[in-house]
All heavy atoms as an XYZ file, in Angstrom:
925
protein
N      97.812     97.621     85.697
C      97.952     96.720     84.580
C      96.574     96.499     83.958
O      95.589     96.311     84.654
C      98.545     95.398     85.065
C      98.829     94.431     83.948
S      99.536     92.844     84.470
C     100.890     93.352     85.471
N      96.538     96.507     82.642
C      95.284     96.319     81.923
C      94.770     94.889     82.059
O      95.547     93.953     82.263
C      95.510     96.635     80.448
C      95.916     98.061     80.206
C      96.246     98.270     78.752
N      96.613     99.655     78.549
C      97.467    100.070     77.631
N      98.043     99.199     76.833
N      97.745    101.336     77.515
N      93.469     94.733     81.909
C      92.854     93.417     82.015
C      93.440     92.449     80.991
O      93.723     91.289     81.315
C      91.344     93.527     81.841
C      90.620     92.218     82.012
C      89.125     92.395     81.908
C      88.432     91.061     82.071
N      86.979     91.195     81.948
N      93.650     92.913     79.770
C      94.201     92.053     78.723
C      95.611     91.580     79.103
O      95.996     90.443     78.826
C      94.187     92.759     77.342
C      94.476     91.758     76.228
C      95.165     93.923     77.303
C      94.237     92.315     74.841
N      96.357     92.424     79.787
C      97.711     92.054     80.210
C      97.674     91.058     81.365
O      98.517     90.153     81.436
C      98.507     93.306     80.568
C      98.773     94.170     79.356
C      99.329     95.549     79.652
O      99.283     95.993     80.814
O      99.803     96.189     78.701
N      96.697     91.172     82.240
C      96.532     90.182     83.309
C      96.198     88.820     82.718
O      96.738     87.793     83.147
C      95.432     90.627     84.272
C      95.792     91.845     85.083
C      94.608     92.382     85.878
O      93.449     92.092     85.584
N      94.909     93.176     86.895
N      95.326     88.802     81.725
C      94.955     87.550     81.067
C      96.153     86.967     80.313
O      96.372     85.748     80.334
C      93.790     87.787     80.111
C      92.514     88.171     80.806
C      91.436     88.647     79.849
O      91.706     89.041     78.718
N      90.186     88.624     80.320
N      96.920     87.823     79.667
C      98.126     87.398     78.956
C      99.098     86.741     79.937
O      99.632     85.656     79.677
C      98.767     88.617     78.282
C     100.123     88.393     77.657
S     100.874     89.965     77.132
C     101.300     90.688     78.724
N      99.311     87.381     81.076
C     100.231     86.844     82.076
C      99.737     85.522     82.652
O     100.532     84.622     82.925
C     100.461     87.860     83.194
C     101.413     88.956     82.786
O     102.083     88.859     81.762
N     101.477     90.008     83.576
N      98.441     85.398     82.820
C      97.874     84.148     83.312
C      98.154     83.018     82.315
O      98.498     81.898     82.712
C      96.373     84.311     83.549
C      95.769     83.221     84.394
C      94.322     83.494     84.835
N      94.130     84.811     85.423
C      93.359     85.769     84.906
N      92.690     85.568     83.801
N      93.235     86.933     85.508
N      98.036     83.314     81.032
C      98.322     82.316     79.994
C      99.795     81.908     80.019
O     100.115     80.720     79.888
C      97.942     82.858     78.618
N     100.680     82.875     80.211
C     102.111     82.566     80.290
C     102.376     81.672     81.500
O     103.029     80.629     81.387
C     102.949     83.859     80.363
C     102.817     84.671     79.067
C     104.427     83.533     80.635
C     103.344     86.097     79.171
N     101.868     82.065     82.644
C     102.097     81.305     83.878
C     101.516     79.895     83.816
O     102.109     78.948     84.337
C     101.493     82.030     85.071
O     102.185     83.222     85.310
N     100.355     79.763     83.183
C      99.689     78.464     83.104
C     100.085     77.643     81.883
O      99.541     76.548     81.670
C      98.174     78.656     83.135
C      97.700     79.196     84.459
O      98.267     78.889     85.506
N      96.670     80.018     84.427
N     100.988     78.188     81.067
C     101.486     77.485     79.873
C     100.338     77.057     78.965
O     100.200     75.890     78.596
C     102.322     76.270     80.267
C     103.539     76.589     81.094
C     104.306     75.318     81.412
C     105.538     75.596     82.245
N     106.313     74.374     82.497
N      99.496     78.021     78.602
C      98.362     77.730     77.725
C      98.343     78.714     76.551
O      98.952     79.785     76.604
C      97.014     77.812     78.478
C      96.791     79.207     79.069
C      96.927     76.726     79.545
C      95.408     79.430     79.666
N      97.621     78.321     75.507
C      97.372     79.213     74.385
C      96.225     80.137     74.760
O      95.266     79.726     75.414
C      97.017     78.422     73.130
C      98.164     77.559     72.656
O      99.332     77.912     72.808
N      97.838     76.412     72.099
N      96.345     81.394     74.322
C      95.324     82.384     74.671
C      95.355     83.492     73.625
O      96.405     83.821     73.066
C      95.625     82.949     76.059
C      94.825     84.159     76.406
C      93.590     84.188     76.964
C      95.204     85.517     76.211
N      93.179     85.488     77.112
C      94.160     86.322     76.658
C      96.342     86.136     75.684
C      94.201     87.718     76.598
C      96.394     87.515     75.615
C      95.324     88.295     76.085
N      94.204     84.090     73.380
C      94.112     85.184     72.413
C      92.997     86.132     72.810
O      91.922     85.701     73.237
C      93.834     84.623     71.020
O      93.702     85.670     70.090
N      93.266     87.421     72.654
C      92.245     88.440     72.856
C      92.660     89.692     72.109
O      93.787     90.180     72.275
C      92.074     88.746     74.343
O      91.080     89.744     74.531
N      91.766     90.189     71.299
C      91.992     91.434     70.563
C      93.291     91.361     69.755
O      93.437     90.526     68.894
C      91.981     92.610     71.541
O      92.101     93.825     70.860
N      94.256     92.226     70.073
C      95.493     92.313     69.294
C      96.654     91.544     69.914
O      97.788     91.639     69.454
C      95.889     93.783     69.123
C      96.072     94.497     70.462
O      96.120     93.866     71.515
N      96.162     95.810     70.415
N      96.408     90.772     70.955
C      97.459     90.094     71.701
C      97.157     88.606     71.792
O      96.012     88.215     72.017
C      97.556     90.681     73.127
O      97.732     92.097     73.035
C      98.713     90.089     73.901
N      98.193     87.771     71.594
C      97.993     86.347     71.824
C      99.272     85.681     72.314
O     100.369     86.184     72.121
C      97.401     85.630     70.599
C      98.260     85.569     69.377
C      99.083     84.479     69.125
C      98.210     86.582     68.430
C      99.851     84.407     67.978
C      98.969     86.521     67.278
C      99.803     85.427     67.049
N      99.060     84.561     73.006
C     100.144     83.768     73.581
C     100.028     82.359     73.022
O      98.925     81.801     72.975
C     100.046     83.720     75.125
C     101.106     82.803     75.717
C     100.139     85.106     75.728
N     101.150     81.793     72.596
C     101.178     80.397     72.204
C     102.195     79.677     73.075
O     103.273     80.209     73.355
C     101.553     80.203     70.721
O     102.845     80.747     70.479
C     100.543     80.886     69.810
N     101.822     78.490     73.520
C     102.737     77.680     74.318
C     103.168     76.464     73.506
O     102.336     75.777     72.915
C     102.076     77.223     75.623
C     102.958     76.279     76.401
C     104.122     76.736     77.005
C     102.648     74.926     76.497
C     104.955     75.876     77.689
C     103.479     74.064     77.182
C     104.634     74.539     77.778
O     105.462     73.679     78.448
N     104.479     76.218     73.471
C     105.042     75.080     72.756
C     105.546     74.085     73.794
O     106.540     74.349     74.475
C     106.170     75.541     71.841
C     106.740     74.424     71.002
O     106.854     73.286     71.437
N     107.119     74.766     69.785
N     104.858     72.968     73.919
C     105.199     71.977     74.936
C     106.577     71.354     74.700
O     107.318     71.086     75.651
C     104.127     70.884     74.961
C     104.252     69.949     76.131
C     103.094     68.969     76.209
O     102.026     69.233     75.622
O     103.276     67.932     76.873
N     106.959     71.152     73.445
C     108.241     70.496     73.163
C     109.443     71.372     73.523
O     110.496     70.867     73.888
C     108.320     70.049     71.701
O     108.287     71.167     70.848
N     109.288     72.697     73.437
C     110.390     73.588     73.817
C     110.186     74.203     75.194
O     111.094     74.834     75.728
C     110.552     74.743     72.799
O     109.355     75.527     72.777
C     110.869     74.211     71.412
N     109.001     74.028     75.771
C     108.622     74.616     77.059
C     108.764     76.140     77.029
O     109.265     76.757     77.962
C     109.428     74.016     78.210
C     108.795     74.270     79.572
O     107.565     74.508     79.634
O     109.531     74.254     80.582
N     108.314     76.731     75.913
C     108.397     78.183     75.732
C     107.029     78.767     75.408
O     106.246     78.166     74.678
C     109.358     78.542     74.599
S     111.080     78.203     74.956
N     106.783     79.954     75.939
C     105.599     80.729     75.583
C     106.045     81.881     74.690
O     106.997     82.589     75.019
C     104.925     81.304     76.828
O     104.345     80.286     77.599
N     105.361     82.055     73.576
C     105.629     83.164     72.665
C     104.479     84.152     72.757
O     103.311     83.753     72.722
C     105.772     82.665     71.230
O     106.861     81.775     71.130
N     104.823     85.426     72.866
C     103.820     86.465     73.043
C     103.828     87.373     71.823
O     104.886     87.860     71.417
C     104.073     87.274     74.330
C     104.064     86.344     75.556
C     103.015     88.353     74.500
C     105.397     85.791     75.932
N     102.654     87.613     71.271
C     102.513     88.390     70.047
C     101.609     89.597     70.274
O     100.614     89.510     70.997
C     101.900     87.530     68.943
C     102.757     86.369     68.523
C     102.748     85.190     69.241
C     103.575     86.465     67.407
C     103.528     84.109     68.863
C     104.362     85.396     67.014
C     104.342     84.213     67.751
N     101.966     90.690     69.628
C     101.144     91.903     69.588
C     101.019     92.301     68.129
O     102.035     92.519     67.455
C     101.792     93.015     70.414
C     101.104     94.378     70.367
C      99.688     94.293     70.954
C     101.923     95.416     71.126
N      99.807     92.390     67.639
C      99.560     92.684     66.212
C     100.371     91.747     65.317
O     101.017     92.174     64.359
C      99.892     94.138     65.878
C      99.006     95.130     66.546
N      97.669     95.238     66.267
C      99.275     96.060     67.500
C      97.142     96.202     67.008
N      98.091     96.704     67.774
N     100.388     90.473     65.666
C     101.087     89.417     64.917
C     102.609     89.554     64.902
O     103.283     88.870     64.147
C     100.554     89.317     63.479
O      99.176     88.993     63.500
N     103.157     90.421     65.728
C     104.610     90.557     65.874
C     105.020     89.897     67.190
O     104.430     90.178     68.239
C     105.041     92.025     65.897
C     104.728     92.758     64.642
N     105.464     92.611     63.491
C     103.738     93.634     64.345
C     104.956     93.377     62.540
N     103.890     94.007     63.037
N     106.031     89.036     67.135
C     106.481     88.344     68.339
C     107.327     89.288     69.184
O     108.470     89.575     68.866
C     107.277     87.096     67.974
C     107.581     86.227     69.154
C     108.144     84.878     68.752
O     108.211     84.542     67.580
N     108.541     84.099     69.733
N     106.742     89.771     70.279
C     107.430     90.751     71.121
C     108.198     90.108     72.272
O     109.054     90.758     72.878
C     106.455     91.822     71.666
C     105.360     91.199     72.536
C     105.882     92.645     70.507
C     104.547     92.211     73.322
N     107.907     88.840     72.568
C     108.626     88.176     73.657
C     108.500     86.665     73.534
O     107.524     86.144     72.991
C     108.082     88.616     75.010
N     109.536     85.995     74.052
C     109.525     84.549     74.190
C     110.042     84.231     75.582
O     111.126     84.686     75.954
C     110.418     83.863     73.135
O     109.981     84.248     71.837
C     110.369     82.347     73.277
N     109.267     83.471     76.328
C     109.677     83.092     77.674
C     109.991     81.611     77.717
O     109.154     80.779     77.383
C     108.597     83.424     78.706
C     109.037     83.101     80.109
C     110.096     83.779     80.698
C     108.414     82.100     80.841
C     110.518     83.473     81.975
C     108.820     81.798     82.122
C     109.883     82.483     82.684
O     110.311     82.174     83.947
N     111.220     81.285     78.111
C     111.679     79.909     78.268
C     111.404     79.503     79.717
O     112.105     79.943     80.629
C     113.166     79.836     77.938
C     113.728     78.426     78.005
O     113.215     77.608     78.793
O     114.698     78.160     77.279
N     110.380     78.700     79.922
C     109.968     78.328     81.275
C     111.043     77.520     81.995
O     111.263     77.707     83.189
C     108.658     77.524     81.242
C     107.490     78.325     80.766
N     106.703     79.071     81.609
C     106.980     78.511     79.516
C     105.747     79.666     80.917
N     105.891     79.344     79.642
N     111.705     76.624     81.276
C     112.714     75.760     81.893
C     113.915     76.569     82.394
O     114.364     76.403     83.516
C     113.176     74.696     80.902
C     114.223     73.766     81.462
C     114.679     72.759     80.443
C     115.796     71.908     81.012
N     116.388     71.047     79.995
N     114.430     77.455     81.546
C     115.625     78.241     81.889
C     115.294     79.578     82.539
O     116.195     80.326     82.905
C     116.489     78.465     80.645
C     117.017     77.163     80.104
O     117.500     76.325     80.841
N     116.906     76.984     78.793
N     114.023     79.914     82.608
C     113.562     81.182     83.168
C     114.251     82.378     82.509
O     114.648     83.338     83.154
C     113.758     81.210     84.680
C     112.965     80.151     85.400
C     113.196     80.160     86.891
O     114.189     80.676     87.389
N     112.268     79.579     87.614
N     114.372     82.302     81.195
C     114.968     83.381     80.409
C     113.901     83.963     79.491
O     112.986     83.258     79.056
C     116.140     82.864     79.585
N     114.033     85.244     79.197
C     113.066     85.899     78.318
C     113.788     86.706     77.254
O     114.772     87.394     77.528
C     112.068     86.783     79.102
C     110.983     87.296     78.161
C     112.777     87.908     79.823
C     109.719     87.692     78.849
N     113.295     86.581     76.034
C     113.802     87.350     74.904
C     112.774     88.432     74.597
O     111.579     88.143     74.481
C     114.001     86.443     73.693
C     114.551     87.148     72.475
C     114.777     86.149     71.349
C     115.355     86.824     70.129
N     115.550     85.849     69.031
N     113.232     89.681     74.477
C     112.342     90.824     74.272
C     112.582     91.479     72.920
O     113.721     91.541     72.448
C     112.575     91.872     75.368
C     112.446     91.402     76.808
C     112.898     92.500     77.752
C     111.018     90.992     77.101
N     111.525     92.024     72.345
C     111.649     92.756     71.086
C     110.478     93.725     70.925
O     109.339     93.404     71.293
C     111.662     91.797     69.901
O     111.746     92.507     68.683
N     110.773     94.890     70.377
C     109.709     95.821     70.006
C     109.268     95.572     68.569
O     108.295     96.158     68.112
C     110.188     97.265     70.143
O     111.140     97.562     69.125
N     110.019     94.730     67.865
C     109.777     94.454     66.447
C     109.783     95.747     65.630
O     109.101     95.866     64.621
C     108.481     93.682     66.242
S     108.479     92.075     67.051
N     110.534     96.708     66.105
C     110.635     97.992     65.414
C     109.493     98.952     65.717
O     109.452    100.047     65.177
N     108.575     98.547     66.574
C     107.415     99.371     66.923
C     107.527     99.816     68.380
O     106.927     99.218     69.263
C     106.120     98.590     66.707
C     105.885     98.242     65.276
C     106.249     97.099     64.644
C     105.251     99.060     64.299
N     105.874     97.140     63.325
C     105.261     98.345     63.085
C     104.675    100.332     64.328
C     104.716     98.849     61.915
C     104.122    100.826     63.155
C     104.156    100.094     61.977
N     108.285    100.837     68.641
C     108.461    101.315     70.011
C     107.289    102.225     70.389
O     107.410    103.438     70.465
C     109.813    101.997     70.167
C     110.950    101.001     70.033
C     112.288    101.576     70.417
O     112.475    102.778     70.541
N     113.248    100.694     70.612
N     106.157    101.560     70.637
C     104.915    102.279     70.962
C     104.604    102.132     72.446
O     105.170    101.290     73.143
C     103.740    101.717     70.154
O     103.488    100.369     70.582
C     104.020    101.749     68.662
N     103.665    102.929     72.892
C     103.207    102.855     74.275
C     102.624    101.466     74.568
O     102.874    100.890     75.628
C     102.162    103.963     74.552
C     101.515    103.781     75.898
C     102.800    105.331     74.440
N     101.865    100.916     73.627
C     101.242     99.608     73.830
C     102.295     98.501     73.894
O     102.227     97.622     74.760
C     100.220     99.308     72.720
O      99.251    100.358     72.694
C      99.523     97.977     72.948
N     103.275     98.539     72.998
C     104.345     97.537     73.032
C     105.073     97.585     74.368
O     105.303     96.558     75.006
C     105.341     97.762     71.877
O     104.643     97.734     70.632
C     106.427     96.698     71.879
N     105.408     98.777     74.799
C     106.114     98.946     76.076
C     105.250     98.454     77.235
O     105.744     97.791     78.150
C     106.501    100.413     76.257
C     107.372    100.690     77.448
C     107.896    102.119     77.454
C     106.852    103.079     77.013
N     107.206    104.466     77.073
N     103.974     98.732     77.198
C     103.061     98.290     78.245
C     102.995     96.758     78.319
O     103.052     96.175     79.405
C     101.665     98.869     78.006
O     100.774     98.461     79.005
N     102.887     96.097     77.153
C     102.839     94.632     77.127
C     104.152     94.052     77.654
O     104.150     93.115     78.457
C     102.585     94.100     75.714
C     101.253     94.440     75.123
C     100.087     93.751     75.804
N      98.873     93.922     75.053
C      98.079     94.988     75.104
N      98.358     95.987     75.908
N      96.987     95.054     74.363
N     105.283     94.597     77.208
C     106.576     94.093     77.674
C     106.727     94.267     79.182
O     107.205     93.364     79.878
C     107.723     94.792     76.934
C     107.872     94.451     75.455
C     108.958     95.313     74.819
C     108.171     92.975     75.248
N     106.312     95.408     79.694
C     106.409     95.637     81.137
C     105.492     94.709     81.923
O     105.851     94.250     83.011
C     106.149     97.102     81.479
C     107.361     97.958     81.227
O     108.498     97.526     81.421
N     107.146     99.178     80.790
N     104.324     94.416     81.384
C     103.424     93.479     82.055
C     104.060     92.092     82.107
O     104.025     91.417     83.143
C     102.076     93.426     81.332
N     104.656     91.674     80.995
C     105.331     90.371     80.958
C     106.481     90.351     81.958
O     106.630     89.399     82.732
C     105.847     90.069     79.538
C     104.685     89.929     78.553
C     106.714     88.804     79.537
C     105.090     90.036     77.098
N     107.284     91.403     81.961
C     108.414     91.472     82.894
C     107.933     91.433     84.340
O     108.567     90.808     85.191
C     109.246     92.726     82.638
C     110.085     92.708     81.362
C     110.686     94.084     81.095
C     111.183     91.657     81.454
N     106.832     92.082     84.607
C     106.284     92.077     85.960
C     105.918     90.660     86.400
O     106.030     90.314     87.576
C     105.059     92.991     86.035
C     104.619     93.271     87.448
O     105.464     93.678     88.267
O     103.423     93.081     87.730
N     105.529     89.842     85.446
C     105.142     88.456     85.741
C     106.355     87.536     85.890
O     106.386     86.705     86.788
C     104.235     87.926     84.620
C     103.725     86.525     84.843
C     102.668     86.436     85.927
O     102.057     87.458     86.283
O     102.456     85.323     86.420
N     107.342     87.673     85.007
C     108.432     86.683     84.971
C     109.785     87.216     85.442
O     110.679     86.427     85.743
C     108.571     86.053     83.565
C     107.286     85.353     83.157
C     109.004     87.062     82.529
N     109.961     88.512     85.485
C     111.232     89.126     85.917
C     110.928     90.365     86.751
O     111.265     91.499     86.393
C     112.095     89.527     84.711
C     112.541     88.380     83.844
C     113.534     87.513     84.560
C     113.941     86.349     83.675
N     114.604     85.309     84.411
N     110.287     90.139     87.894
C     109.849     91.243     88.736
C     111.027     92.170     89.064
O     112.113     91.714     89.405
C     109.220     90.717     90.021
C     108.591     91.802     90.842
C     107.359     92.332     90.482
C     109.241     92.329     91.943
C     106.776     93.353     91.206
C     108.669     93.348     92.685
C     107.447     93.853     92.311
O     106.875     94.870     93.020
N     110.801     93.459     88.932
C     111.838     94.451     89.197
C     112.482     94.983     87.931
O     113.200     95.979     87.965
N     112.223     94.336     86.802
C     112.749     94.816     85.516
C     111.681     95.662     84.835
O     110.493     95.413     84.987
C     113.110     93.644     84.616
S     114.444     92.650     85.258
N     112.138     96.633     84.062
C     111.188     97.540     83.428
C     111.792     98.153     82.173
O     112.971     98.500     82.144
C     110.811     98.656     84.398
C     109.792     99.613     83.864
C     109.362    100.616     84.888
C     108.335    101.520     84.243
N     107.372    102.034     85.146
N     110.958     98.287     81.147
C     111.321     99.023     79.942
C     110.775    100.437     80.110
O     109.617    100.611     80.481
C     110.716     98.367     78.674
C     111.018     99.201     77.440
C     111.228     96.945     78.505
N     111.629    101.425     79.874
C     111.152    102.800     79.971
C     111.768    103.641     78.857
O     112.722    103.236     78.201
C     111.456    103.397     81.352
C     112.916    103.627     81.640
C     113.497    104.869     81.424
C     113.706    102.605     82.142
C     114.842    105.083     81.695
C     115.051    102.807     82.429
C     115.618    104.051     82.199
N     111.169    104.797     78.655
C     111.590    105.697     77.590
C     112.056    107.006     78.186
O     111.440    107.541     79.108
C     110.422    105.948     76.638
C     110.769    106.817     75.452
C     109.594    106.949     74.493
O     108.635    106.184     74.545
N     109.660    107.928     73.621
N     113.164    107.518     77.666
C     113.673    108.817     78.078
C     114.165    109.528     76.824
O     115.040    109.019     76.130
C     114.806    108.644     79.091
C     115.303    109.939     79.663
C     116.333    109.685     80.747
C     116.817    111.005     81.311
N     117.850    110.790     82.327
N     113.582    110.667     76.546
C     113.920    111.461     75.369
C     113.939    110.596     74.094
O     114.907    110.572     73.349
C     115.256    112.169     75.566
C     115.220    113.171     76.689
C     116.539    113.892     76.914
O     117.573    113.510     76.368
N     116.497    114.930     77.715
N     112.863    109.864     73.873
C     112.607    109.047     72.684
C     113.414    107.751     72.618
O     113.226    106.962     71.708
C     112.816    109.859     71.389
C     111.998    111.108     71.335
C     112.589    112.350     71.549
C     110.636    111.063     71.101
C     111.839    113.513     71.517
C     109.872    112.225     71.064
C     110.481    113.450     71.272
N     114.331    107.514     73.526
C     115.119    106.289     73.527
C     114.591    105.324     74.573
O     114.175    105.732     75.655
C     116.596    106.589     73.814
C     117.250    107.397     72.712
O     116.978    107.108     71.524
O     118.030    108.304     73.030
N     114.630    104.023     74.248
C     114.171    102.986     75.167
C     115.339    102.420     75.960
O     116.445    102.256     75.432
C     113.499    101.869     74.394
C     112.053    102.096     74.085
C     111.424    103.295     73.927
C     111.062    101.103     73.874
N     110.102    103.101     73.638
C     109.858    101.757     73.593
C     111.080     99.728     73.882
C     108.674    101.090     73.337
C     109.905     99.041     73.620
C     108.716     99.722     73.348
N     115.054    102.078     77.216
C     116.043    101.492     78.113
C     115.403    100.337     78.865
O     114.185    100.278     79.019
C     116.543    102.534     79.132
C     117.203    103.712     78.492
C     116.468    104.854     78.185
C     118.553    103.702     78.178
C     117.060    105.951     77.582
C     119.167    104.788     77.580
C     118.410    105.908     77.280
O     118.999    106.985     76.678
N     116.248     99.440     79.360
C     115.801     98.362     80.228
C     116.503     98.533     81.564
O     117.725     98.642     81.632
C     116.148     96.991     79.652
C     115.785     95.821     80.563
C     114.294     95.533     80.486
C     116.583     94.595     80.240
N     115.701     98.565     82.602
C     116.223     98.698     83.948
C     116.025     97.375     84.681
O     114.933     96.811     84.676
C     115.483     99.824     84.678
O     115.853     99.865     86.024
N     117.100     96.866     85.278
C     117.005     95.683     86.132
C     117.281     96.139     87.551
O     117.432     97.332     87.812
C     118.012     94.594     85.711
O     119.332     95.081     85.923
C     117.830     94.192     84.253
N     117.372     95.205     88.458
C     117.602     95.559     89.853
C     118.920     96.289     90.083
O     119.044     97.054     91.022
C     117.557     94.303     90.730
C     116.161     93.717     90.788
O     115.176     94.422     90.630
N     116.077     92.427     91.000
N     119.907     96.056     89.219
C     121.219     96.654     89.474
C     121.826     97.429     88.313
O     122.947     97.891     88.410
C     122.205     95.567     89.929
C     122.361     94.462     88.893
O     121.757     94.511     87.832
N     123.146     93.461     89.211
N     121.099     97.558     87.202
C     121.676     98.287     86.073
C     120.605     98.793     85.111
O     119.490     98.299     85.094
C     122.678     97.412     85.323
C     122.078     96.184     84.664
C     123.114     95.347     83.944
O     124.072     95.877     83.385
N     122.938     94.040     83.952
N     120.972     99.776     84.312
C     120.135    100.281     83.234
C     120.957    100.222     81.958
O     122.104    100.675     81.926
C     119.682    101.727     83.505
O     118.894    101.739     84.700
C     118.862    102.276     82.363
N     120.366     99.643     80.909
C     121.058     99.498     79.628
C     120.144     99.951     78.505
O     118.917    100.025     78.676
C     121.503     98.039     79.368
C     122.505     97.570     80.423
C     120.317     97.104     79.309
N     120.727    100.250     77.351
C     119.940    100.537     76.164
C     119.110     99.305     75.820
O     119.595     98.175     75.913
C     120.844    100.863     74.977
C     121.568    102.185     75.122
O     121.129    103.040     75.908
O     122.604    102.364     74.433
N     117.863     99.514     75.438
C     117.002     98.419     74.986
C     117.350     98.124     73.543
O     117.533     99.031     72.738
C     115.529     98.833     75.092
C     114.580     97.769     74.612
C     114.045     96.862     75.503
C     114.211     97.685     73.277
C     113.164     95.873     75.076
C     113.339     96.711     72.834
C     112.811     95.803     73.737
N     117.440     96.841     73.202
C     117.598     96.468     71.804
C     116.753     95.238     71.525
O     116.522     94.403     72.405
C     119.062     96.241     71.421
C     119.709     95.014     72.003
C     119.736     93.765     71.460
C     120.430     94.918     73.239
N     120.412     92.898     72.285
C     120.862     93.579     73.377
C     120.769     95.832     74.241
C     121.586     93.139     74.471
C     121.486     95.380     75.332
C     121.894     94.065     75.430
N     116.255     95.165     70.291
C     115.425     94.039     69.892
C     116.256     92.762     69.891
O     117.345     92.723     69.324
C     114.834     94.277     68.502
C     113.729     95.320     68.526
O     113.208     95.610     69.614
O     113.382     95.836     67.442
N     115.742     91.755     70.581
C     116.425     90.474     70.657
C     117.211     90.284     71.944
O     117.837     89.248     72.132
N     117.174     91.265     72.828
C     117.907     91.115     74.087
C     117.282     90.006     74.922
O     116.084     89.761     74.862
C     117.968     92.437     74.855
C     116.668     92.953     75.394
S     116.733     94.636     76.096
C     118.269     94.693     76.945
N     118.124     89.325     75.684
C     117.677     88.203     76.510
C     118.067     88.472     77.954
O     119.205     88.847     78.242
C     118.309     86.883     76.022
C     117.872     86.581     74.588
C     117.939     85.733     76.963
C     118.593     85.418     73.941
N     117.103     88.264     78.835
C     117.349     88.325     80.278
C     117.376     86.902     80.798
O     116.394     86.166     80.649
C     116.233     89.083     80.995
C     116.217     90.593     80.870
C     114.933     91.143     81.448
C     117.397     91.178     81.584
N     118.486     86.500     81.393
C     118.606     85.147     81.922
C     117.912     85.033     83.274
O     117.394     86.031     83.807
C     120.080     84.773     82.053
O     120.690     85.562     83.063
N     117.938     83.857     83.847
C     117.255     83.604     85.118
C     117.774     84.500     86.253
O     117.043     84.836     87.156
C     117.363     82.134     85.511
C     118.729     81.728     85.955
N     119.758     81.531     85.057
C     119.227     81.502     87.190
C     120.843     81.195     85.740
N     120.554     81.169     87.018
N     119.038     84.898     86.188
C     119.610     85.742     87.247
C     119.677     87.221     86.840
O     120.470     87.980     87.394
C     120.977     85.223     87.670
C     121.969     85.225     86.528
O     121.620     85.556     85.401
N     123.192     84.844     86.794
N     118.871     87.603     85.843
C     118.757     88.974     85.322
C     120.000     89.446     84.590
O     120.174     90.633     84.367
C     118.391     89.966     86.445
C     117.085     89.693     87.178
C     116.805     90.787     88.191
C     115.926     89.566     86.207
N     120.847     88.518     84.187
C     121.984     88.866     83.350
C     121.468     89.151     81.943
O     120.619     88.418     81.425
C     122.973     87.692     83.320
C     124.317     88.039     82.770
C     125.267     86.861     82.929
O     125.459     86.414     84.075
O     125.780     86.402     81.902
N     121.975     90.208     81.325
C     121.518     90.594     79.989
C     122.462     90.008     78.955
O     123.674     90.177     79.028
C     121.440     92.120     79.849
C     120.443     92.667     80.868
C     121.036     92.513     78.428
C     120.469     94.159     81.022
N     121.874     89.295     77.991
C     122.658     88.637     76.942
C     122.359     89.299     75.622
O     121.254     89.603     75.300
C     122.317     87.131     76.869
C     123.160     86.446     75.833
C     122.470     86.486     78.223
């Protein structure tokens, strides 16, 4: 995991605002959610209270986007992973693999919504 991704994950875990280079995290105390941005595109939102995460490539299915999403998943949904096979993106959880789509939500028990 890249240093910037470790710092990003620390900000998510500690519920703080953080920024470095092309990535930043904002924490909203009233909603208890951390929003994660890459190049000003919101690629993830983590609901700390419900332990749910919303994922998005924002239409940019790049290596960097996938790397950031996987780093976030490693922090909040260990065992889940975004991967690419023949140009298509997928999300793998502990018990299933599904097509990745922008706006998908993983609940606290890894149920995909």
